[in-house]
N, C-alpha and C positions, 0 to 999 in steps of 0.2 A: 696088726703091725701099725705103729704110729709113724714110722718112717722106713723107707727102703729105696734101693737103687744105689747108684746111678745106672746100673747095666751097662757098663763100658767094657769093651774087650781089653784085656790086659797083655803086655809083653812080658817075657821072663825077666826076673830081677827081684830086688828087695824094695819093699815099699813101707811107708807109715801111713796110715789113715788116721785123721783126726776129725772127730765131730765135736764142734763147739756147741755148748748147751748150757742150761741152767735147770737144775733139779731141785725143786723145793718142797718142803713138807717137814714133818717131824724129824728130828736128827737121827741119822742111821737108817732110815726107812728105805727099803728096797722098792723103787718105783717101777722096775721092770728089768728086763735083760737086753742085751745086745749081742749080735754075732756078725762076722763078716765071712765072706766066702763067694762062691759062684752060684749061679742060678741052678743049683743042684743041691739037695739037702745033704748028700754024702761028701760034699766038697767044703766043709766048713774050715776056715783057717784059724780063727779065734773066736772067742766068746767071753762074756762076763756079766756082771750085775751092774745096773743103774741105781745109784744110791744118792740120797739127798745131799746136797752140798757139792756135788760134782760139778765142774764147769768145762770139762772136756773129757771125751773118751778116745783113748789113743791105743793103736795097736800097730806093731811092725809085723809084716808077714813077708812071705816068699811066694812068688809065681814061678812054678817049675816049667820047664819046656812042654811037658805033656798037657799042662793047664793053660798054656798061652792061647788067647783068643777067645777063651771062655767069657761070659758075661759076669763081671764082678758086682757085687752088692754089699751094702752095710745096713743093718736093719736094727730098729728098737722096737721091742715088743712091751707095750705098756700095760701094766697089770691093774690100773685103776686107782692107784695109791700115789698121793703127792701130785705134783705137777712137773711136766717135762716141756721145756721150751728149746727147740733145736734152731741154732743160728746158721751154721755152716758145716758142710762137709769138704774136707780137702784130702786129696791123695797125692803124695810125694814120692817120687822114685828116687831111692838111695843110691842104687848103682845099676 
């Protein structure tokens, strides 16, 4: 993985996670994948592709009461194609 963490416990609610980044390489190139969830492979909340031209990766997700307190992480798996620069990860509680 190129990036992972921040391993913070989450309270129940709806959140948006945003990773500011710069993905460069040939147009339309898949440079990797991303996912977010808890420090447990069976508790993935969202996932997608990392493609050249992207400047942010954003996902809205819900933490249920039974998942509260688990360690949250957002990860990027780099496949060796193109270039990925990560500037910032933010997590905002919506409600």
